[in-house]
MARZARO-132010 format. One record per residue (C-alpha): chain; x, y, z; residue in three letters. Coordinates in Angstrom, 2 decimals, always signed. Example, Ala and Ser with C-alpha at 12.3 -4.5 7.8 and 13.67 -1.06 7.14 Angstrom:
% residues 2
{"A"; {+12.30; -4.50; +7.80}; "ALA"}
{"A"; {+13.67; -1.06; +7.14}; "SER"}
END
This chain:
% residues 151
{"A"; {+167.19; +78.63; +90.70}; "MET"}
{"A"; {+169.69; +82.29; +91.20}; "ASP"}
{"A"; {+171.91; +79.46; +93.82}; "LEU"}
{"A"; {+171.36; +77.39; +91.26}; "TRP"}
{"A"; {+172.79; +79.32; +88.15}; "ALA"}
{"A"; {+175.58; +81.31; +90.41}; "THR"}
{"A"; {+177.39; +77.99; +90.50}; "ASP"}
{"A"; {+176.79; +77.20; +86.53}; "LEU"}
{"A"; {+178.04; +80.78; +85.41}; "ASN"}
{"A"; {+181.51; +80.52; +88.48}; "ASP"}
{"A"; {+182.38; +76.65; +86.39}; "ARG"}
{"A"; {+185.89; +77.43; +84.69}; "PRO"}
{"A"; {+185.53; +77.64; +80.87}; "GLN"}
{"A"; {+186.98; +74.24; +79.91}; "GLU"}
{"A"; {+183.98; +72.87; +82.14}; "VAL"}
{"A"; {+180.86; +75.25; +80.76}; "GLU"}
{"A"; {+182.35; +74.44; +77.27}; "ARG"}
{"A"; {+182.59; +70.34; +77.78}; "SER"}
{"A"; {+179.56; +68.55; +76.83}; "ILE"}
{"A"; {+178.62; +67.61; +80.77}; "GLU"}
{"A"; {+178.45; +71.45; +80.93}; "GLY"}
{"A"; {+176.67; +72.14; +78.29}; "LYS"}
{"A"; {+173.80; +69.41; +79.55}; "MET"}
{"A"; {+174.10; +70.93; +82.98}; "ALA"}
{"A"; {+173.13; +74.97; +81.51}; "MET"}
{"A"; {+170.24; +73.45; +79.24}; "ALA"}
{"A"; {+169.15; +71.06; +82.28}; "THR"}
{"A"; {+168.87; +74.80; +84.49}; "HIS"}
{"A"; {+167.38; +76.90; +81.77}; "ARG"}
{"A"; {+164.88; +73.71; +81.08}; "GLN"}
{"A"; {+164.17; +73.94; +84.89}; "THR"}
{"A"; {+163.79; +77.03; +85.33}; "GLU"}
{"A"; {+160.67; +77.40; +81.91}; "ARG"}
{"A"; {+158.98; +74.91; +84.14}; "TYR"}
{"A"; {+158.86; +76.07; +87.30}; "LEU"}
{"A"; {+159.02; +79.75; +86.99}; "LYS"}
{"A"; {+155.17; +79.69; +86.93}; "PRO"}
{"A"; {+154.86; +77.40; +88.78}; "LEU"}
{"A"; {+156.95; +79.51; +91.55}; "LEU"}
{"A"; {+154.58; +82.20; +91.10}; "ARG"}
{"A"; {+151.51; +80.72; +91.97}; "LYS"}
{"A"; {+153.37; +80.19; +95.26}; "LEU"}
{"A"; {+154.57; +83.16; +95.70}; "LYS"}
{"A"; {+150.96; +84.76; +94.85}; "ALA"}
{"A"; {+149.64; +81.37; +96.59}; "LYS"}
{"A"; {+147.39; +80.70; +93.71}; "ALA"}
{"A"; {+148.25; +77.42; +93.50}; "THR"}
{"A"; {+145.43; +74.82; +92.75}; "PRO"}
{"A"; {+144.99; +72.28; +95.37}; "SER"}
{"A"; {+145.81; +69.28; +93.92}; "ASP"}
{"A"; {+149.25; +70.34; +92.64}; "ILE"}
{"A"; {+149.75; +71.86; +96.58}; "LEU"}
{"A"; {+149.51; +68.40; +97.38}; "ASP"}
{"A"; {+151.99; +66.67; +94.98}; "PHE"}
{"A"; {+154.10; +69.49; +95.66}; "LEU"}
{"A"; {+153.96; +68.79; +99.78}; "ILE"}
{"A"; {+154.40; +65.21; +98.72}; "GLU"}
{"A"; {+157.73; +65.77; +96.70}; "ILE"}
{"A"; {+159.65; +68.86; +98.96}; "VAL"}
{"A"; {+159.14; +65.88; +101.63}; "GLY"}
{"A"; {+160.61; +62.95; +99.81}; "ALA"}
{"A"; {+164.27; +64.99; +98.39}; "LEU"}
{"A"; {+163.94; +66.41; +101.97}; "LEU"}
{"A"; {+164.11; +62.37; +103.28}; "GLU"}
{"A"; {+166.32; +62.26; +100.38}; "ARG"}
{"A"; {+168.82; +64.61; +101.52}; "GLU"}
{"A"; {+168.66; +63.22; +105.04}; "TYR"}
{"A"; {+170.31; +60.38; +104.26}; "VAL"}
{"A"; {+172.47; +61.47; +101.63}; "LYS"}
{"A"; {+174.03; +63.59; +104.57}; "ASP"}
{"A"; {+173.95; +60.77; +107.40}; "ARG"}
{"A"; {+175.91; +58.13; +104.64}; "TYR"}
{"A"; {+179.05; +57.10; +105.55}; "ASP"}
{"A"; {+180.91; +55.12; +102.67}; "PRO"}
{"A"; {+183.13; +53.98; +104.88}; "ASP"}
{"A"; {+181.32; +52.35; +107.36}; "ALA"}
{"A"; {+180.13; +48.86; +107.29}; "ARG"}
{"A"; {+176.26; +48.73; +106.29}; "PRO"}
{"A"; {+175.14; +47.18; +109.36}; "VAL"}
{"A"; {+172.62; +48.79; +112.30}; "ARG"}
{"A"; {+174.98; +46.62; +115.04}; "ASN"}
{"A"; {+178.76; +46.33; +114.56}; "GLN"}
{"A"; {+178.40; +42.97; +115.76}; "SER"}
{"A"; {+176.32; +41.76; +112.64}; "ASP"}
{"A"; {+178.07; +40.29; +109.43}; "SER"}
{"A"; {+177.44; +42.02; +106.61}; "VAL"}
{"A"; {+176.56; +38.71; +104.14}; "ARG"}
{"A"; {+178.04; +39.04; +100.26}; "VAL"}
{"A"; {+177.24; +37.36; +97.06}; "GLU"}
{"A"; {+180.47; +36.85; +94.57}; "LEU"}
{"A"; {+179.09; +35.33; +91.21}; "GLN"}
{"A"; {+181.69; +34.67; +88.91}; "MET"}
{"A"; {+180.12; +34.55; +84.79}; "ILE"}
{"A"; {+182.11; +32.88; +82.57}; "TYR"}
{"A"; {+181.89; +34.25; +79.36}; "LYS"}
{"A"; {+184.59; +32.59; +77.25}; "GLU"}
{"A"; {+187.76; +30.83; +77.04}; "LEU"}
{"A"; {+190.28; +33.08; +75.43}; "LYS"}
{"A"; {+193.43; +30.51; +74.83}; "GLU"}
{"A"; {+195.27; +27.66; +76.38}; "ILE"}
{"A"; {+198.61; +27.27; +76.11}; "ASP"}
{"A"; {+199.76; +24.29; +77.05}; "GLU"}
{"A"; {+203.37; +23.98; +77.26}; "PRO"}
{"A"; {+202.95; +26.87; +79.81}; "LYS"}
{"A"; {+200.24; +25.67; +81.26}; "GLN"}
{"A"; {+198.62; +28.91; +80.74}; "GLN"}
{"A"; {+194.82; +29.26; +80.28}; "MET"}
{"A"; {+193.67; +33.21; +79.41}; "THR"}
{"A"; {+189.57; +33.28; +80.07}; "SER"}
{"A"; {+187.01; +36.45; +80.12}; "ASN"}
{"A"; {+184.69; +36.62; +83.21}; "THR"}
{"A"; {+182.88; +38.64; +84.89}; "ARG"}
{"A"; {+181.93; +38.86; +88.65}; "PHE"}
{"A"; {+178.29; +40.22; +90.13}; "ARG"}
{"A"; {+178.64; +40.71; +93.75}; "ILE"}
{"A"; {+175.16; +41.49; +95.92}; "LYS"}
{"A"; {+174.75; +42.54; +99.41}; "TRP"}
{"A"; {+172.23; +44.66; +101.50}; "LYS"}
{"A"; {+173.11; +47.85; +102.79}; "ASP"}
{"A"; {+169.81; +49.09; +105.55}; "VAL"}
{"A"; {+171.30; +52.90; +105.93}; "SER"}
{"A"; {+170.06; +52.95; +101.72}; "LEU"}
{"A"; {+165.96; +51.14; +102.49}; "GLN"}
{"A"; {+163.10; +53.14; +101.86}; "TRP"}
{"A"; {+159.51; +52.15; +101.59}; "LYS"}
{"A"; {+159.12; +51.56; +97.88}; "LYS"}
{"A"; {+155.55; +53.44; +98.15}; "GLU"}
{"A"; {+157.37; +57.05; +99.71}; "LYS"}
{"A"; {+158.71; +56.92; +95.81}; "TYR"}
{"A"; {+156.35; +56.06; +93.27}; "GLY"}
{"A"; {+157.12; +52.14; +93.67}; "GLY"}
{"A"; {+160.69; +52.25; +92.87}; "VAL"}
{"A"; {+162.23; +48.66; +94.35}; "LYS"}
{"A"; {+165.74; +48.97; +93.22}; "VAL"}
{"A"; {+168.35; +52.02; +91.76}; "ILE"}
{"A"; {+172.14; +51.87; +90.47}; "ARG"}
{"A"; {+174.13; +54.06; +92.37}; "LEU"}
{"A"; {+177.98; +54.44; +91.98}; "ASP"}
{"A"; {+180.02; +52.72; +93.66}; "PRO"}
{"A"; {+182.07; +55.56; +94.70}; "THR"}
{"A"; {+179.82; +56.89; +96.87}; "ARG"}
{"A"; {+178.61; +53.95; +98.85}; "ILE"}
{"A"; {+180.40; +51.68; +100.70}; "TRP"}
{"A"; {+181.77; +48.23; +98.89}; "THR"}
{"A"; {+182.98; +45.18; +100.26}; "PRO"}
{"A"; {+186.86; +44.48; +100.26}; "ASP"}
{"A"; {+187.60; +41.76; +97.94}; "LEU"}
{"A"; {+190.67; +40.25; +96.89}; "THR"}
{"A"; {+191.35; +37.38; +94.14}; "LEU"}
{"A"; {+193.80; +35.75; +94.12}; "TYR"}
{"A"; {+194.84; +32.06; +92.09}; "ASN"}
END
C-alpha cells in the first residue's frame, strides 16, 4: 500500500489533476480503507480460517496472473510449436451503403471487421478464476495478426 501511495504521489501534477489521476487516487484510498482492518488481523494472526482460505486462493491467482503476464511476449506468435499455424477468422459485417457514384464507378459503405484467433499463451482454467470464460484485453498488449486489406 505504501509503495502504491508513493507511486501515486510521485506523478506529475497534470497527471494527478486528470480524471484518470483522481480515479487512481480514489481507488487507492478505498482499497486502503477496506484492506487496513484485514491486514491488521493478518499481522495479529487473528484472521478467521474461512477468510484465510479465500485470501490464499486470491494470492495464488494473483501470483499466477503475474507469472503469465511476465512471460507473455506480444511479438511472438501464440503457438506452442513454431511449426504450428494460427487460425485467424476474419468476418466482415456490412452495415450500410453510404453512397454510389456511378460516373466514377465508386461505392462508399460502412463495414466492420471482427477478427478471432486462439492465443494458447492466454488460456486458463475457468474453475480457478470464478467461472470466468471470456475477457477482453487491450490489443496493444497482446499478439494481433498482421492484416492488410486492399481492393
